[in-house]
NUZAVEX-53429 format. One line per field, with one value per residue: residue in one letter; chain; z, y, x of N, C-alpha, C, O in turn. Coordinates in steps of 0.02 Angstrom, whole numbers. Layout:
! NUZAVEX-53429
res = [A  ...] $
chain = [A  ...] $
n.pz = [Z  ...] $
n.py = [Y  ...] $
n.px = [X  ...] $
ca.pz = [Z  ...] $
ca.py = [Y  ...] $
ca.px = [X  ...] $
c.pz = [Z  ...] $
c.py = [Y  ...] $
c.px = [X  ...] $
o.pz = [Z  ...] $
o.py = [Y  ...] $
o.px = [X  ...] $
//
This chain:
! NUZAVEX-53429
res = [M  I  N  T  N  R  L  E  R  S  V  S  K  Q  A  A  L  W  D  L  A  S  G  P  R  P  D  A  F  R  T  A  M  R  R  V  V  G  G  V  A  V  V  G  T  L  R  D  E  R  P  W  G  M  T  V  S  A  Y  T  P  V  C  M  E  P  P  T  L  L  V  C  V  N  A  K  T  A  T  A  A  D  I  E  R  E  R  K  F  S  L  N  L  L  S  E  A  Q  A  E  L  S  Q  R  C  A  Q  P  G  A  S  K  Y  L  E  G  D  I  V  P  P  D  E  L  P  V  P  S  F  T  P  V  L  R  E  A  I  A  T  F  D  C  D  A  S  E  I  Q  R  I  G  T  H  V  V  V  I  G  A  I  R  T  I  L  A  P  M  L  L  R  P  L  L  Y  G  Q  G  R  Y  L  K  T  I  A  L  D  L  G  S  A  G  A  S  A] $
chain = [A  A  A  A  A  A  A  A  A  A  A  A  A  A  A  A  A  A  A  A  A  A  A  A  A  A  A  A  A  A  A  A  A  A  A  A  A  A  A  A  A  A  A  A  A  A  A  A  A  A  A  A  A  A  A  A  A  A  A  A  A  A  A  A  A  A  A  A  A  A  A  A  A  A  A  A  A  A  A  A  A  A  A  A  A  A  A  A  A  A  A  A  A  A  A  A  A  A  A  A  A  A  A  A  A  A  A  A  A  A  A  A  A  A  A  A  A  A  A  A  A  A  A  A  A  A  A  A  A  A  A  A  A  A  A  A  A  A  A  A  A  A  A  A  A  A  A  A  A  A  A  A  A  A  A  A  A  A  A  A  A  A  A  A  A  A  A  A  A  A  A  A  A  A  A  A  A  A  A  A  A  A  A  A  A  A  A  A  A  A  A  A  A  A] $
n.pz = [3022  2994  2854  2869  2785  2658  2679  2706  2580  2502  2558  2531  2390  2363  2416  2327  2217  2239  2235  2327  2487  2607  2746  2765  2733  2699  2610  2546  2485  2396  2315  2258  2190  2094  1993  1920  1763  1688  1620  1612  1691  1701  1825  1811  1873  1929  1983  2069  1967  1855  1740  1808  1844  1897  1898  1899  1941  1997  1960  1902  1808  1875  1858  1718  1704  1804  1702  1785  1876  1972  2066  2146  2252  2324  2485  2535  2433  2319  2221  2279  2374  2286  2223  2333  2370  2252  2197  2070  1931  1804  1716  1626  1509  1463  1313  1222  1177  1281  1386  1443  1497  1592  1680  1724  1790  1894  1985  2151  2238  2132  2010  1923  1823  1676  1558  1425  1382  1367  1281  1217  1290  1195  1083  1102  1066  1148  1303  1438  1608  1668  1648  1485  1409  1273  1152  1236  1258  1299  1388  1538  1605  1763  1904  2075  2160  2275  2410  2500  2634  2645  2733  2676  2565  2461  2408  2266  2195  2036  1950  1787  1674  1545  1402  1308  1167  1061  905  879  980  1038  1202  1350  1446  1606  1711  1821  1865  1757  1599  1469  1304  1194  1110  979  994  899  938  881  749  785  854  751  668  744] $
n.py = [-5925  -6087  -6188  -6351  -6460  -6411  -6385  -6516  -6576  -6501  -6537  -6674  -6671  -6613  -6712  -6814  -6778  -6820  -6956  -6992  -6939  -6895  -6902  -6900  -7046  -7201  -7295  -7214  -7120  -7204  -7244  -7121  -7086  -7184  -7132  -7052  -7039  -7109  -7140  -7303  -7386  -7486  -7521  -7562  -7675  -7761  -7923  -8044  -8037  -8043  -7976  -7888  -7838  -7716  -7659  -7490  -7342  -7223  -7101  -6966  -6825  -6727  -6619  -6530  -6492  -6540  -6682  -6767  -6883  -6947  -7086  -7194  -7333  -7480  -7513  -7642  -7727  -7832  -7755  -7628  -7663  -7701  -7578  -7501  -7570  -7578  -7452  -7415  -7407  -7433  -7339  -7386  -7332  -7391  -7462  -7479  -7610  -7682  -7723  -7851  -7879  -7777  -7819  -7941  -7898  -7832  -7921  -7968  -8053  -8136  -8209  -8099  -8094  -8038  -8087  -8125  -8010  -7899  -7785  -7848  -7805  -7788  -7745  -7617  -7441  -7357  -7380  -7461  -7486  -7551  -7642  -7629  -7619  -7706  -7631  -7526  -7357  -7261  -7264  -7237  -7239  -7244  -7173  -7194  -7056  -7002  -7078  -7102  -7153  -7149  -7172  -7316  -7329  -7312  -7170  -7125  -7030  -7008  -6989  -6960  -7061  -7114  -7099  -7181  -7193  -7276  -7311  -7219  -7259  -7298  -7246  -7348  -7333  -7309  -7307  -7277  -7408  -7491  -7536  -7417  -7360  -7255  -7103  -6989  -6818  -6682  -6532  -6409  -6411  -6444  -6333  -6241  -6280  -6259] $
n.px = [-5363  -5297  -5319  -5329  -5355  -5321  -5184  -5139  -5165  -5076  -4950  -4954  -4959  -4833  -4749  -4775  -4701  -4572  -4462  -4371  -4331  -4227  -4112  -3931  -3912  -3828  -3894  -3988  -3905  -3835  -3943  -3981  -3862  -3857  -3929  -3849  -3779  -3643  -3478  -3402  -3267  -3118  -3005  -2840  -2719  -2569  -2573  -2496  -2402  -2482  -2603  -2740  -2908  -3032  -3196  -3247  -3339  -3318  -3223  -3121  -3055  -2922  -2828  -2754  -2622  -2498  -2548  -2673  -2772  -2912  -2965  -3081  -3077  -3141  -3086  -3070  -3037  -2940  -2883  -2865  -2768  -2665  -2636  -2596  -2482  -2397  -2408  -2448  -2559  -2684  -2808  -2939  -3049  -3202  -3274  -3431  -3427  -3375  -3458  -3481  -3355  -3347  -3450  -3395  -3279  -3336  -3387  -3396  -3269  -3237  -3125  -3023  -2930  -2847  -2786  -2827  -2886  -2806  -2695  -2548  -2391  -2285  -2351  -2391  -2384  -2312  -2223  -2309  -2339  -2440  -2598  -2668  -2818  -2893  -2997  -3034  -3085  -2997  -2842  -2757  -2602  -2539  -2450  -2474  -2487  -2539  -2624  -2769  -2869  -3042  -3180  -3258  -3179  -3031  -2953  -2872  -2746  -2691  -2544  -2520  -2433  -2432  -2536  -2655  -2753  -2846  -2930  -3083  -3215  -3382  -3427  -3450  -3589  -3666  -3806  -3944  -3948  -3917  -3838  -3817  -3854  -3761  -3800  -3773  -3788  -3823  -3817  -3797  -3854  -3983  -4028  -4026  -4129  -4240] $
ca.pz = [3038  2942  2825  2874  2725  2604  2697  2695  2508  2478  2579  2493  2321  2361  2427  2266  2169  2259  2246  2382  2531  2661  2772  2733  2745  2645  2560  2508  2444  2342  2270  2220  2146  2037  1941  1881  1705  1675  1588  1653  1683  1738  1852  1799  1915  1922  2041  2058  1903  1802  1735  1849  1836  1938  1871  1942  1910  2033  1937  1873  1799  1929  1825  1654  1712  1764  1692  1847  1885  2038  2063  2212  2252  2389  2523  2551  2372  2298  2181  2326  2402  2233  2213  2392  2370  2193  2183  1998  1907  1742  1713  1559  1496  1423  1255  1224  1163  1340  1441  1477  1536  1648  1727  1753  1836  1949  2029  2213  2253  2071  1979  1875  1781  1611  1506  1358  1369  1363  1224  1239  1295  1135  1031  1120  1034  1202  1359  1493  1662  1694  1594  1435  1384  1203  1140  1281  1220  1321  1445  1572  1646  1817  1968  2130  2195  2342  2427  2564  2649  2667  2744  2651  2503  2454  2356  2237  2147  1988  1906  1724  1639  1474  1380  1246  1144  993  864  915  993  1082  1272  1388  1496  1658  1752  1842  1876  1696  1545  1423  1239  1180  1046  967  988  864  962  835  696  816  869  689  638  790] $
ca.py = [-5995  -6128  -6240  -6411  -6502  -6382  -6397  -6588  -6588  -6471  -6580  -6737  -6657  -6604  -6777  -6855  -6758  -6845  -7027  -7001  -6882  -6928  -6874  -6930  -7118  -7235  -7324  -7159  -7093  -7253  -7240  -7058  -7087  -7229  -7092  -7020  -7077  -7095  -7192  -7359  -7397  -7540  -7507  -7620  -7682  -7826  -7966  -8102  -8023  -8054  -7920  -7895  -7778  -7706  -7608  -7432  -7286  -7162  -7074  -6900  -6788  -6679  -6560  -6542  -6480  -6598  -6726  -6803  -6906  -6973  -7145  -7221  -7406  -7509  -7529  -7714  -7766  -7849  -7699  -7577  -7689  -7697  -7508  -7479  -7604  -7562  -7381  -7408  -7432  -7402  -7326  -7401  -7310  -7445  -7450  -7519  -7680  -7712  -7731  -7915  -7871  -7736  -7861  -7990  -7864  -7803  -7974  -7974  -8118  -8174  -8200  -8045  -8092  -8009  -8105  -8125  -7945  -7844  -7778  -7869  -7748  -7777  -7716  -7549  -7392  -7330  -7427  -7454  -7532  -7579  -7671  -7588  -7663  -7703  -7599  -7470  -7294  -7228  -7294  -7194  -7277  -7196  -7184  -7170  -7005  -6996  -7127  -7084  -7192  -7110  -7219  -7384  -7328  -7281  -7119  -7127  -6978  -7039  -6948  -6997  -7071  -7129  -7098  -7218  -7188  -7302  -7288  -7191  -7306  -7271  -7263  -7388  -7291  -7343  -7263  -7304  -7480  -7531  -7509  -7375  -7347  -7185  -7074  -6925  -6761  -6625  -6476  -6353  -6415  -6445  -6264  -6205  -6296  -6243] $
ca.px = [-5366  -5265  -5361  -5288  -5365  -5282  -5115  -5125  -5162  -5015  -4894  -4961  -4940  -4761  -4717  -4783  -4650  -4506  -4454  -4326  -4322  -4192  -4051  -3872  -3907  -3792  -3938  -4018  -3851  -3825  -4001  -3977  -3803  -3871  -3961  -3797  -3758  -3573  -3438  -3379  -3195  -3085  -2939  -2796  -2659  -2537  -2583  -2452  -2371  -2531  -2650  -2800  -2949  -3091  -3240  -3261  -3375  -3298  -3159  -3128  -2993  -2907  -2801  -2721  -2551  -2482  -2606  -2686  -2840  -2930  -3007  -3099  -3077  -3159  -3025  -3066  -3025  -2872  -2859  -2840  -2705  -2615  -2617  -2558  -2417  -2356  -2416  -2458  -2623  -2710  -2880  -2962  -3117  -3229  -3318  -3493  -3410  -3345  -3506  -3469  -3293  -3366  -3487  -3349  -3233  -3375  -3410  -3357  -3240  -3223  -3060  -3028  -2870  -2864  -2738  -2857  -2919  -2759  -2649  -2481  -2344  -2244  -2393  -2408  -2340  -2270  -2225  -2357  -2320  -2502  -2638  -2703  -2871  -2915  -3062  -3048  -3084  -2935  -2808  -2710  -2554  -2529  -2417  -2516  -2448  -2568  -2676  -2799  -2929  -3100  -3235  -3248  -3141  -2965  -2953  -2805  -2729  -2646  -2502  -2523  -2369  -2444  -2606  -2666  -2822  -2848  -2985  -3139  -3270  -3434  -3414  -3498  -3620  -3704  -3847  -4008  -3942  -3909  -3797  -3855  -3823  -3749  -3822  -3741  -3834  -3793  -3857  -3791  -3904  -4050  -4045  -4034  -4194  -4295] $
c.pz = [2980  2919  2822  2813  2667  2617  2686  2621  2479  2495  2540  2421  2315  2370  2365  2213  2181  2269  2308  2422  2595  2687  2739  2750  2686  2591  2516  2461  2384  2290  2227  2171  2087  1980  1898  1823  1691  1640  1638  1639  1722  1760  1843  1845  1896  1987  2027  1988  1843  1800  1770  1841  1882  1908  1922  1904  1942  2012  1905  1858  1858  1899  1761  1659  1785  1756  1752  1848  1955  2027  2134  2206  2321  2423  2537  2491  2360  2259  2225  2355  2349  2224  2273  2392  2313  2175  2108  1981  1839  1751  1640  1551  1445  1366  1263  1213  1226  1399  1479  1521  1599  1702  1762  1806  1894  1999  2092  2221  2192  2048  1923  1835  1710  1553  1435  1337  1358  1296  1250  1240  1232  1076  1046  1087  1084  1261  1410  1546  1691  1635  1551  1403  1310  1201  1191  1240  1239  1381  1472  1617  1699  1872  2021  2171  2265  2351  2496  2574  2675  2673  2719  2591  2510  2395  2331  2187  2101  1946  1841  1690  1564  1460  1312  1228  1072  954  906  919  1037  1154  1301  1444  1545  1698  1766  1845  1815  1648  1496  1358  1229  1114  1039  958  953  883  917  781  724  831  805  658  682  779] $
c.py = [-6035  -6182  -6304  -6457  -6477  -6393  -6470  -6604  -6560  -6513  -6645  -6727  -6648  -6670  -6821  -6838  -6790  -6920  -7040  -6935  -6910  -6884  -6911  -7005  -7151  -7263  -7270  -7128  -7138  -7248  -7177  -7059  -7135  -7191  -7055  -7066  -7059  -7153  -7244  -7369  -7459  -7516  -7570  -7617  -7747  -7863  -8030  -8098  -8037  -7994  -7935  -7832  -7777  -7648  -7552  -7381  -7220  -7142  -7007  -6870  -6740  -6614  -6580  -6535  -6487  -6643  -6774  -6824  -6934  -7034  -7169  -7296  -7431  -7534  -7603  -7757  -7780  -7791  -7644  -7599  -7685  -7626  -7483  -7509  -7580  -7488  -7366  -7437  -7401  -7389  -7334  -7381  -7359  -7422  -7494  -7593  -7717  -7721  -7797  -7911  -7829  -7778  -7910  -7957  -7830  -7856  -7980  -8046  -8160  -8162  -8149  -8037  -8075  -8030  -8100  -8058  -7888  -7843  -7800  -7809  -7735  -7749  -7644  -7499  -7357  -7378  -7409  -7506  -7568  -7601  -7619  -7635  -7652  -7670  -7545  -7406  -7250  -7265  -7245  -7237  -7227  -7221  -7157  -7120  -6992  -7049  -7109  -7126  -7144  -7159  -7288  -7387  -7297  -7232  -7114  -7070  -7009  -6988  -6987  -6999  -7077  -7126  -7134  -7213  -7213  -7274  -7264  -7242  -7272  -7292  -7308  -7343  -7334  -7292  -7295  -7380  -7522  -7497  -7472  -7368  -7272  -7165  -7007  -6872  -6705  -6564  -6415  -6354  -6417  -6375  -6224  -6219  -6277  -6173] $
c.px = [-5338  -5314  -5318  -5296  -5322  -5207  -5096  -5121  -5097  -4954  -4895  -4939  -4865  -4725  -4721  -4731  -4582  -4507  -4413  -4321  -4292  -4135  -3992  -3863  -3871  -3838  -3971  -3966  -3838  -3881  -3998  -3919  -3813  -3904  -3910  -3779  -3685  -3539  -3415  -3305  -3174  -3017  -2897  -2735  -2624  -2545  -2544  -2421  -2416  -2578  -2716  -2841  -3009  -3131  -3252  -3302  -3355  -3227  -3172  -3059  -2984  -2880  -2765  -2645  -2531  -2543  -2615  -2759  -2849  -2975  -3020  -3108  -3096  -3096  -3016  -3048  -2951  -2842  -2831  -2773  -2649  -2590  -2575  -2488  -2372  -2355  -2418  -2526  -2638  -2784  -2899  -3035  -3147  -3273  -3380  -3480  -3386  -3393  -3495  -3407  -3308  -3402  -3440  -3304  -3269  -3398  -3367  -3332  -3221  -3151  -3067  -2963  -2889  -2820  -2767  -2886  -2871  -2721  -2580  -2433  -2304  -2284  -2413  -2360  -2294  -2274  -2279  -2339  -2381  -2546  -2674  -2754  -2884  -2983  -3080  -3044  -3024  -2908  -2757  -2667  -2529  -2483  -2465  -2475  -2474  -2622  -2703  -2862  -2983  -3158  -3216  -3201  -3072  -2971  -2881  -2798  -2676  -2610  -2495  -2454  -2380  -2519  -2610  -2740  -2824  -2907  -3044  -3196  -3321  -3419  -3469  -3524  -3660  -3743  -3914  -4007  -3934  -3862  -3843  -3817  -3814  -3782  -3787  -3795  -3797  -3836  -3852  -3843  -3975  -4073  -4060  -4103  -4252  -4321] $
o.pz = [2922  2959  2778  2792  2631  2570  2659  2601  2436  2453  2517  2393  2267  2336  2352  2168  2137  2306  2339  2393  2633  2655  2692  2778  2629  2531  2456  2404  2328  2230  2167  2114  2036  1924  1844  1833  1683  1631  1698  1582  1768  1719  1866  1854  1853  2041  1979  1954  1787  1852  1761  1832  1903  1895  1981  1842  1917  2042  1883  1891  1886  1914  1751  1622  1824  1799  1767  1825  1992  1983  2177  2161  2371  2394  2550  2498  2386  2263  2210  2361  2366  2218  2263  2414  2325  2142  2084  2012  1820  1789  1598  1584  1390  1369  1305  1238  1224  1456  1541  1577  1653  1761  1822  1859  1939  2051  2086  2212  2199  2065  1881  1817  1686  1503  1391  1281  1341  1261  1300  1195  1216  1025  1006  1082  1065  1268  1424  1529  1735  1579  1576  1372  1286  1246  1190  1192  1200  1421  1434  1663  1682  1886  2012  2212  2309  2304  2544  2529  2721  2622  2738  2567  2558  2340  2370  2142  2123  1910  1841  1679  1524  1501  1266  1269  1026  968  963  868  1071  1166  1280  1485  1527  1716  1727  1831  1818  1654  1484  1357  1254  1068  1089  918  978  848  916  767  692  821  805  625  659  813] $
o.py = [-6020  -6216  -6311  -6489  -6516  -6409  -6484  -6643  -6591  -6525  -6669  -6770  -6673  -6683  -6861  -6878  -6787  -6946  -7094  -6882  -6944  -6836  -6948  -7024  -7131  -7257  -7280  -7111  -7114  -7247  -7179  -7035  -7127  -7216  -7031  -7125  -7000  -7207  -7231  -7362  -7481  -7492  -7624  -7564  -7784  -7837  -8065  -8149  -8044  -7965  -7989  -7777  -7829  -7594  -7566  -7378  -7167  -7164  -6992  -6887  -6716  -6560  -6638  -6567  -6442  -6641  -6814  -6787  -6943  -7032  -7164  -7320  -7406  -7572  -7625  -7818  -7747  -7778  -7616  -7559  -7667  -7614  -7449  -7476  -7561  -7464  -7315  -7485  -7351  -7424  -7294  -7409  -7366  -7369  -7539  -7635  -7778  -7725  -7797  -7936  -7845  -7773  -7920  -7985  -7804  -7839  -7995  -8094  -8213  -8111  -8154  -7982  -8096  -7995  -8074  -8051  -7832  -7893  -7773  -7767  -7677  -7731  -7612  -7514  -7330  -7414  -7351  -7563  -7610  -7582  -7572  -7685  -7595  -7682  -7521  -7401  -7208  -7293  -7215  -7269  -7175  -7281  -7103  -7140  -6973  -7064  -7101  -7133  -7105  -7184  -7315  -7441  -7260  -7251  -7100  -7063  -7032  -6948  -7042  -6947  -7049  -7147  -7118  -7227  -7177  -7218  -7286  -7265  -7223  -7349  -7305  -7318  -7387  -7239  -7337  -7413  -7583  -7437  -7492  -7368  -7232  -7206  -6972  -6880  -6682  -6547  -6375  -6303  -6393  -6359  -6178  -6175  -6279  -6151] $
o.px = [-5352  -5345  -5276  -5248  -5291  -5170  -5042  -5077  -5067  -4910  -4843  -4905  -4834  -4676  -4676  -4718  -4539  -4549  -4418  -4309  -4326  -4114  -4002  -3812  -3882  -3823  -3979  -3982  -3832  -3869  -4009  -3926  -3779  -3906  -3927  -3766  -3669  -3567  -3411  -3283  -3207  -2977  -2917  -2705  -2648  -2528  -2558  -2415  -2392  -2593  -2745  -2814  -3035  -3104  -3264  -3301  -3373  -3178  -3228  -3010  -3033  -2905  -2748  -2608  -2546  -2587  -2571  -2802  -2801  -3019  -2976  -3142  -3071  -3057  -2960  -3043  -2907  -2782  -2778  -2727  -2593  -2530  -2525  -2440  -2314  -2309  -2395  -2549  -2609  -2818  -2879  -3078  -3121  -3305  -3382  -3518  -3377  -3371  -3499  -3407  -3283  -3387  -3445  -3293  -3237  -3425  -3308  -3369  -3193  -3121  -3111  -2943  -2942  -2817  -2734  -2909  -2893  -2717  -2557  -2435  -2290  -2255  -2447  -2300  -2242  -2324  -2293  -2325  -2373  -2533  -2705  -2735  -2887  -3024  -3137  -3005  -3003  -2945  -2719  -2692  -2502  -2480  -2494  -2434  -2436  -2660  -2665  -2903  -2971  -3183  -3164  -3184  -3057  -2991  -2835  -2839  -2624  -2641  -2466  -2422  -2342  -2559  -2572  -2783  -2806  -2930  -3052  -3221  -3306  -3401  -3526  -3485  -3685  -3717  -3937  -4057  -3943  -3847  -3899  -3756  -3853  -3790  -3774  -3841  -3745  -3884  -3899  -3874  -4021  -4132  -4101  -4132  -4309  -4367] $
//
């Protein structure tokens, strides 16, 4: 005979371990993905021949040979339209000093022109056809080699033309709905003292 009180306590105890238990619902997916801590980037394009940017967190390297990356952009945005039209974009990995810029470029419907935030083209050591942000930890100037719409977003494969990485700065991190500070962990020395 099954002890229902014991079974109920077991189910209750297991449920207490989980903040989220759901099928593939968009709100549950968003909630779970907010737990991922990652770097913040701004995709740069030219809008009316002026530098324009949009904050993104969905990007990743694809392969080293040839150097290629992937970025996801909401299909309803001006940035997606710019990339589809010009087939060029930059991916600027932000530093901790750029949290305000990240917030500005994340505002739906806001003007995201970047004139005061970019390195002027004549100050760059190599040519870039798309915006290069001051204080970014790295910038990748890309041709959009493939563009595919998946659900609400455009997935863009970027063939990298130019890589710029100035002085070493701490990356801007985002996770659990807020910006996070980085700390350096020296695991080699931590393991040696343990």
